[in-house]
PDB file of N, CA, C and O in Angstrom:
ATOM      1  N   UNK A   1      -6.696  -1.890  -0.679  1.00  0.00           N
ATOM      2  CA  UNK A   1      -7.731  -1.283  -1.460  1.00  0.00           C
ATOM      3  C   UNK A   1      -8.733  -2.376  -1.802  1.00  0.00           C
ATOM      4  O   UNK A   1      -8.339  -3.460  -2.233  1.00  0.00           O
ATOM      5  N   UNK A   2     -10.017  -2.108  -1.617  1.00  0.00           N
ATOM      6  CA  UNK A   2     -11.065  -3.048  -1.995  1.00  0.00           C
ATOM      7  C   UNK A   2     -11.702  -2.591  -3.300  1.00  0.00           C
ATOM      8  O   UNK A   2     -12.120  -1.441  -3.431  1.00  0.00           O
ATOM      9  N   UNK A   3     -11.772  -3.509  -4.267  1.00  0.00           N
ATOM     10  CA  UNK A   3     -12.395  -3.233  -5.555  1.00  0.00           C
ATOM     11  C   UNK A   3     -13.289  -4.415  -5.898  1.00  0.00           C
ATOM     12  O   UNK A   3     -12.823  -5.552  -5.962  1.00  0.00           O
ATOM     13  N   UNK A   4     -14.567  -4.150  -6.118  1.00  0.00           N
ATOM     14  CA  UNK A   4     -15.526  -5.206  -6.476  1.00  0.00           C
ATOM     15  C   UNK A   4     -15.481  -6.369  -5.500  1.00  0.00           C
ATOM     16  O   UNK A   4     -15.551  -7.527  -5.912  1.00  0.00           O
ATOM     17  N   UNK A   5     -15.364  -6.073  -4.201  1.00  0.00           N
ATOM     18  CA  UNK A   5     -15.378  -7.107  -3.186  1.00  0.00           C
ATOM     19  C   UNK A   5     -14.087  -7.889  -3.034  1.00  0.00           C
ATOM     20  O   UNK A   5     -14.045  -8.851  -2.267  1.00  0.00           O
ATOM     21  N   UNK A   6     -13.027  -7.506  -3.744  1.00  0.00           N
ATOM     22  CA  UNK A   6     -11.735  -8.173  -3.628  1.00  0.00           C
ATOM     23  C   UNK A   6     -10.716  -7.196  -3.078  1.00  0.00           C
ATOM     24  O   UNK A   6     -10.756  -6.006  -3.390  1.00  0.00           O
ATOM     25  N   UNK A   7      -9.802  -7.694  -2.260  1.00  0.00           N
ATOM     26  CA  UNK A   7      -8.771  -6.851  -1.663  1.00  0.00           C
ATOM     27  C   UNK A   7      -7.506  -6.908  -2.514  1.00  0.00           C
ATOM     28  O   UNK A   7      -7.083  -7.979  -2.949  1.00  0.00           O
ATOM     29  N   UNK A   8      -6.905  -5.729  -2.747  1.00  0.00           N
ATOM     30  CA  UNK A   8      -5.683  -5.619  -3.556  1.00  0.00           C
ATOM     31  C   UNK A   8      -4.647  -4.826  -2.796  1.00  0.00           C
ATOM     32  O   UNK A   8      -4.987  -3.860  -2.113  1.00  0.00           O
ATOM     33  N   UNK A   9      -3.375  -5.218  -2.900  1.00  0.00           N
ATOM     34  CA  UNK A   9      -2.254  -4.408  -2.443  1.00  0.00           C
ATOM     35  C   UNK A   9      -1.684  -3.753  -3.675  1.00  0.00           C
ATOM     36  O   UNK A   9      -1.362  -4.427  -4.653  1.00  0.00           O
ATOM     37  N   UNK A  10      -1.559  -2.448  -3.634  1.00  0.00           N
ATOM     38  CA  UNK A  10      -1.025  -1.701  -4.769  1.00  0.00           C
ATOM     39  C   UNK A  10       0.257  -1.010  -4.316  1.00  0.00           C
ATOM     40  O   UNK A  10       0.251  -0.253  -3.345  1.00  0.00           O
ATOM     41  N   UNK A  11       1.346  -1.271  -5.018  1.00  0.00           N
ATOM     42  CA  UNK A  11       2.642  -0.654  -4.718  1.00  0.00           C
ATOM     43  C   UNK A  11       3.052   0.142  -5.941  1.00  0.00           C
ATOM     44  O   UNK A  11       3.155  -0.408  -7.038  1.00  0.00           O
ATOM     45  N   UNK A  12       3.285   1.432  -5.762  1.00  0.00           N
ATOM     46  CA  UNK A  12       3.700   2.280  -6.870  1.00  0.00           C
ATOM     47  C   UNK A  12       5.082   2.823  -6.532  1.00  0.00           C
ATOM     48  O   UNK A  12       5.255   3.507  -5.524  1.00  0.00           O
ATOM     49  N   UNK A  13       6.051   2.523  -7.365  1.00  0.00           N
ATOM     50  CA  UNK A  13       7.420   2.940  -7.100  1.00  0.00           C
ATOM     51  C   UNK A  13       7.760   4.255  -7.771  1.00  0.00           C
ATOM     52  O   UNK A  13       6.959   4.838  -8.502  1.00  0.00           O
ATOM     53  N   UNK A  14       8.960   4.694  -7.502  1.00  0.00           N
ATOM     54  CA  UNK A  14       9.477   5.909  -8.114  1.00  0.00           C
ATOM     55  C   UNK A  14      10.658   5.560  -9.006  1.00  0.00           C
ATOM     56  O   UNK A  14      11.345   4.568  -8.763  1.00  0.00           O
ATOM     57  N   UNK A  15      10.897   6.351 -10.017  1.00  0.00           N
ATOM     58  CA  UNK A  15      12.035   6.108 -10.898  1.00  0.00           C
ATOM     59  C   UNK A  15      11.876   4.817 -11.672  1.00  0.00           C
ATOM     60  O   UNK A  15      10.902   4.639 -12.402  1.00  0.00           O
ATOM     61  N   UNK A  16      12.824   3.924 -11.514  1.00  0.00           N
ATOM     62  CA  UNK A  16      12.792   2.673 -12.277  1.00  0.00           C
ATOM     63  C   UNK A  16      12.111   1.531 -11.530  1.00  0.00           C
ATOM     64  O   UNK A  16      12.182   0.383 -11.969  1.00  0.00           O
ATOM     65  N   UNK A  17      11.454   1.824 -10.413  1.00  0.00           N
ATOM     66  CA  UNK A  17      10.784   0.792  -9.624  1.00  0.00           C
ATOM     67  C   UNK A  17       9.532   0.299 -10.337  1.00  0.00           C
ATOM     68  O   UNK A  17       8.795   1.085 -10.932  1.00  0.00           O
ATOM     69  N   UNK A  18       9.302  -0.993 -10.274  1.00  0.00           N
ATOM     70  CA  UNK A  18       8.156  -1.628 -10.928  1.00  0.00           C
ATOM     71  C   UNK A  18       6.884  -1.386 -10.128  1.00  0.00           C
ATOM     72  O   UNK A  18       6.913  -1.408  -8.897  1.00  0.00           O
ATOM     73  N   UNK A  19       5.779  -1.158 -10.808  1.00  0.00           N
ATOM     74  CA  UNK A  19       4.465  -1.070 -10.181  1.00  0.00           C
ATOM     75  C   UNK A  19       3.985  -2.489  -9.905  1.00  0.00           C
ATOM     76  O   UNK A  19       4.058  -3.342 -10.790  1.00  0.00           O
ATOM     77  N   UNK A  20       3.501  -2.756  -8.708  1.00  0.00           N
ATOM     78  CA  UNK A  20       3.072  -4.098  -8.315  1.00  0.00           C
ATOM     79  C   UNK A  20       1.627  -4.054  -7.839  1.00  0.00           C
ATOM     80  O   UNK A  20       1.265  -3.197  -7.033  1.00  0.00           O
ATOM     81  N   UNK A  21       0.806  -4.965  -8.330  1.00  0.00           N
ATOM     82  CA  UNK A  21      -0.572  -5.103  -7.871  1.00  0.00           C
ATOM     83  C   UNK A  21      -0.767  -6.564  -7.507  1.00  0.00           C
ATOM     84  O   UNK A  21      -0.535  -7.443  -8.337  1.00  0.00           O
ATOM     85  N   UNK A  22      -1.196  -6.840  -6.265  1.00  0.00           N
ATOM     86  CA  UNK A  22      -1.334  -8.212  -5.780  1.00  0.00           C
ATOM     87  C   UNK A  22      -2.756  -8.433  -5.289  1.00  0.00           C
ATOM     88  O   UNK A  22      -3.266  -7.658  -4.480  1.00  0.00           O
ATOM     89  N   UNK A  23      -3.396  -9.487  -5.777  1.00  0.00           N
ATOM     90  CA  UNK A  23      -4.706  -9.929  -5.285  1.00  0.00           C
ATOM     91  C   UNK A  23      -4.460 -10.626  -3.953  1.00  0.00           C
ATOM     92  O   UNK A  23      -3.705 -11.597  -3.900  1.00  0.00           O
ATOM     93  N   UNK A  24      -5.085 -10.149  -2.876  1.00  0.00           N
ATOM     94  CA  UNK A  24      -4.774 -10.621  -1.529  1.00  0.00           C
ATOM     95  C   UNK A  24      -5.968 -11.361  -0.924  1.00  0.00           C
ATOM     96  O   UNK A  24      -7.114 -10.933  -1.064  1.00  0.00           O
ATOM     97  N   UNK A  25      -5.683 -12.462  -0.259  1.00  0.00           N
ATOM     98  CA  UNK A  25      -6.725 -13.194   0.455  1.00  0.00           C
ATOM     99  C   UNK A  25      -7.305 -12.292   1.548  1.00  0.00           C
ATOM    100  O   UNK A  25      -6.567 -11.528   2.171  1.00  0.00           O
ATOM    101  N   UNK A  26      -8.618 -12.372   1.789  1.00  0.00           N
ATOM    102  CA  UNK A  26      -9.262 -11.466   2.753  1.00  0.00           C
ATOM    103  C   UNK A  26      -8.679 -11.520   4.162  1.00  0.00           C
ATOM    104  O   UNK A  26      -8.719 -10.518   4.875  1.00  0.00           O
ATOM    105  N   UNK A  27      -8.143 -12.658   4.579  1.00  0.00           N
ATOM    106  CA  UNK A  27      -7.618 -12.771   5.941  1.00  0.00           C
ATOM    107  C   UNK A  27      -6.270 -12.090   6.123  1.00  0.00           C
ATOM    108  O   UNK A  27      -5.834 -11.896   7.258  1.00  0.00           O
ATOM    109  N   UNK A  28      -5.598 -11.722   5.037  1.00  0.00           N
ATOM    110  CA  UNK A  28      -4.308 -11.035   5.147  1.00  0.00           C
ATOM    111  C   UNK A  28      -4.547  -9.533   5.226  1.00  0.00           C
ATOM    112  O   UNK A  28      -5.307  -8.976   4.433  1.00  0.00           O
ATOM    113  N   UNK A  29      -3.908  -8.894   6.167  1.00  0.00           N
ATOM    114  CA  UNK A  29      -4.113  -7.454   6.349  1.00  0.00           C
ATOM    115  C   UNK A  29      -2.850  -6.647   6.113  1.00  0.00           C
ATOM    116  O   UNK A  29      -2.884  -5.423   6.238  1.00  0.00           O
ATOM    117  N   UNK A  30      -1.732  -7.286   5.776  1.00  0.00           N
ATOM    118  CA  UNK A  30      -0.505  -6.547   5.481  1.00  0.00           C
ATOM    119  C   UNK A  30       0.226  -6.039   6.695  1.00  0.00           C
ATOM    120  O   UNK A  30       0.968  -5.061   6.605  1.00  0.00           O
ATOM    121  N   UNK A  31       0.034  -6.682   7.831  1.00  0.00           N
ATOM    122  CA  UNK A  31       0.737  -6.262   9.036  1.00  0.00           C
ATOM    123  C   UNK A  31       1.671  -7.373   9.493  1.00  0.00           C
ATOM    124  O   UNK A  31       1.362  -8.552   9.321  1.00  0.00           O
ATOM    125  N   UNK A  32       2.787  -7.015  10.061  1.00  0.00           N
ATOM    126  CA  UNK A  32       3.762  -7.976  10.565  1.00  0.00           C
ATOM    127  C   UNK A  32       4.908  -7.230  11.215  1.00  0.00           C
ATOM    128  O   UNK A  32       4.879  -6.004  11.322  1.00  0.00           O
ATOM    129  N   UNK A  33       5.913  -7.964  11.648  1.00  0.00           N
ATOM    130  CA  UNK A  33       7.038  -7.354  12.372  1.00  0.00           C
ATOM    131  C   UNK A  33       7.769  -6.292  11.564  1.00  0.00           C
ATOM    132  O   UNK A  33       8.223  -5.296  12.128  1.00  0.00           O
ATOM    133  N   UNK A  34       7.894  -6.486  10.240  1.00  0.00           N
ATOM    134  CA  UNK A  34       8.656  -5.549   9.420  1.00  0.00           C
ATOM    135  C   UNK A  34       7.822  -4.445   8.804  1.00  0.00           C
ATOM    136  O   UNK A  34       8.334  -3.689   7.979  1.00  0.00           O
ATOM    137  N   UNK A  35       6.558  -4.323   9.172  1.00  0.00           N
ATOM    138  CA  UNK A  35       5.669  -3.332   8.564  1.00  0.00           C
ATOM    139  C   UNK A  35       5.598  -2.091   9.454  1.00  0.00           C
ATOM    140  O   UNK A  35       5.297  -2.191  10.643  1.00  0.00           O
ATOM    141  N   UNK A  36       5.874  -0.933   8.878  1.00  0.00           N
ATOM    142  CA  UNK A  36       5.826   0.340   9.607  1.00  0.00           C
ATOM    143  C   UNK A  36       4.390   0.855   9.582  1.00  0.00           C
ATOM    144  O   UNK A  36       3.789   0.981   8.516  1.00  0.00           O
ATOM    145  N   UNK A  37       3.840   1.153  10.768  1.00  0.00           N
ATOM    146  CA  UNK A  37       2.455   1.634  10.846  1.00  0.00           C
ATOM    147  C   UNK A  37       2.323   2.981  11.546  1.00  0.00           C
ATOM    148  O   UNK A  37       1.210   3.438  11.808  1.00  0.00           O
ATOM    149  N   UNK A  38       3.460   3.626  11.854  1.00  0.00           N
ATOM    150  CA  UNK A  38       3.407   4.944  12.485  1.00  0.00           C
ATOM    151  C   UNK A  38       4.768   5.625  12.356  1.00  0.00           C
ATOM    152  O   UNK A  38       5.765   4.993  12.005  1.00  0.00           O
ATOM    153  N   UNK A  39       4.788   6.908  12.643  1.00  0.00           N
ATOM    154  CA  UNK A  39       6.049   7.649  12.623  1.00  0.00           C
ATOM    155  C   UNK A  39       6.215   8.476  11.352  1.00  0.00           C
ATOM    156  O   UNK A  39       5.341   8.472  10.486  1.00  0.00           O
ATOM    157  N   UNK A  40       7.348   9.192  11.242  1.00  0.00           N
ATOM    158  CA  UNK A  40       7.573  10.121  10.137  1.00  0.00           C
ATOM    159  C   UNK A  40       7.569   9.466   8.754  1.00  0.00           C
ATOM    160  O   UNK A  40       6.999  10.021   7.815  1.00  0.00           O
ATOM    161  N   UNK A  41       8.189   8.306   8.619  1.00  0.00           N
ATOM    162  CA  UNK A  41       8.207   7.625   7.324  1.00  0.00           C
ATOM    163  C   UNK A  41       6.794   7.213   6.917  1.00  0.00           C
ATOM    164  O   UNK A  41       6.397   7.389   5.765  1.00  0.00           O
ATOM    165  N   UNK A  42       6.045   6.668   7.859  1.00  0.00           N
ATOM    166  CA  UNK A  42       4.662   6.266   7.578  1.00  0.00           C
ATOM    167  C   UNK A  42       3.829   7.476   7.147  1.00  0.00           C
ATOM    168  O   UNK A  42       3.078   7.399   6.175  1.00  0.00           O
ATOM    169  N   UNK A  43       3.961   8.578   7.862  1.00  0.00           N
ATOM    170  CA  UNK A  43       3.206   9.798   7.540  1.00  0.00           C
ATOM    171  C   UNK A  43       3.567  10.320   6.154  1.00  0.00           C
ATOM    172  O   UNK A  43       2.695  10.754   5.401  1.00  0.00           O
ATOM    173  N   UNK A  44       4.864  10.277   5.816  1.00  0.00           N
ATOM    174  CA  UNK A  44       5.300  10.728   4.496  1.00  0.00           C
ATOM    175  C   UNK A  44       4.655   9.878   3.393  1.00  0.00           C
ATOM    176  O   UNK A  44       4.096  10.406   2.433  1.00  0.00           O
ATOM    177  N   UNK A  45       4.743   8.560   3.550  1.00  0.00           N
ATOM    178  CA  UNK A  45       4.189   7.653   2.539  1.00  0.00           C
ATOM    179  C   UNK A  45       2.668   7.805   2.466  1.00  0.00           C
ATOM    180  O   UNK A  45       2.106   7.789   1.371  1.00  0.00           O
ATOM    181  N   UNK A  46       2.004   7.948   3.592  1.00  0.00           N
ATOM    182  CA  UNK A  46       0.553   8.153   3.601  1.00  0.00           C
ATOM    183  C   UNK A  46       0.187   9.435   2.853  1.00  0.00           C
ATOM    184  O   UNK A  46      -0.812   9.469   2.134  1.00  0.00           O
ATOM    185  N   UNK A  47       0.988  10.484   3.019  1.00  0.00           N
ATOM    186  CA  UNK A  47       0.745  11.739   2.302  1.00  0.00           C
ATOM    187  C   UNK A  47       0.928  11.593   0.803  1.00  0.00           C
ATOM    188  O   UNK A  47       0.125  12.107   0.024  1.00  0.00           O
ATOM    189  N   UNK A  48       1.989  10.888   0.392  1.00  0.00           N
ATOM    190  CA  UNK A  48       2.226  10.636  -1.032  1.00  0.00           C
ATOM    191  C   UNK A  48       1.060   9.831  -1.608  1.00  0.00           C
ATOM    192  O   UNK A  48       0.542  10.160  -2.675  1.00  0.00           O
ATOM    193  N   UNK A  49       0.655   8.787  -0.905  1.00  0.00           N
ATOM    194  CA  UNK A  49      -0.460   7.956  -1.382  1.00  0.00           C
ATOM    195  C   UNK A  49      -1.740   8.777  -1.508  1.00  0.00           C
ATOM    196  O   UNK A  49      -2.478   8.618  -2.481  1.00  0.00           O
ATOM    197  N   UNK A  50      -2.009   9.638  -0.553  1.00  0.00           N
ATOM    198  CA  UNK A  50      -3.207  10.470  -0.613  1.00  0.00           C
ATOM    199  C   UNK A  50      -3.185  11.377  -1.839  1.00  0.00           C
ATOM    200  O   UNK A  50      -4.199  11.530  -2.520  1.00  0.00           O
ATOM    201  N   UNK A  51      -2.033  11.974  -2.118  1.00  0.00           N
ATOM    202  CA  UNK A  51      -1.921  12.835  -3.306  1.00  0.00           C
ATOM    203  C   UNK A  51      -2.112  12.032  -4.586  1.00  0.00           C
ATOM    204  O   UNK A  51      -2.746  12.513  -5.525  1.00  0.00           O
ATOM    205  N   UNK A  52      -1.575  10.821  -4.639  1.00  0.00           N
ATOM    206  CA  UNK A  52      -1.737   9.979  -5.832  1.00  0.00           C
ATOM    207  C   UNK A  52      -3.200   9.597  -6.050  1.00  0.00           C
ATOM    208  O   UNK A  52      -3.638   9.440  -7.190  1.00  0.00           O
ATOM    209  N   UNK A  53      -3.945   9.448  -4.975  1.00  0.00           N
ATOM    210  CA  UNK A  53      -5.352   9.041  -5.092  1.00  0.00           C
ATOM    211  C   UNK A  53      -6.274  10.202  -5.462  1.00  0.00           C
ATOM    212  O   UNK A  53      -7.422   9.972  -5.844  1.00  0.00           O
ATOM    213  N   UNK A  54      -5.796  11.445  -5.356  1.00  0.00           N
ATOM    214  CA  UNK A  54      -6.644  12.612  -5.686  1.00  0.00           C
ATOM    215  C   UNK A  54      -6.956  12.690  -7.160  1.00  0.00           C
ATOM    216  O   UNK A  54      -7.653  13.607  -7.596  1.00  0.00           O
TER     217      UNK A  54
END
């Protein structure tokens, strides 16, 4: 998420999970070997995130 020209990673948990907000350097995009970018789990999380942003 970009806010005022700065990039942030926002993680919102369920239940007792802690909410995490991280100020991220512009060159980091959050992709790597352990990051899911497609498939049923990704679609589910993308749908939840979309509803939270409404």
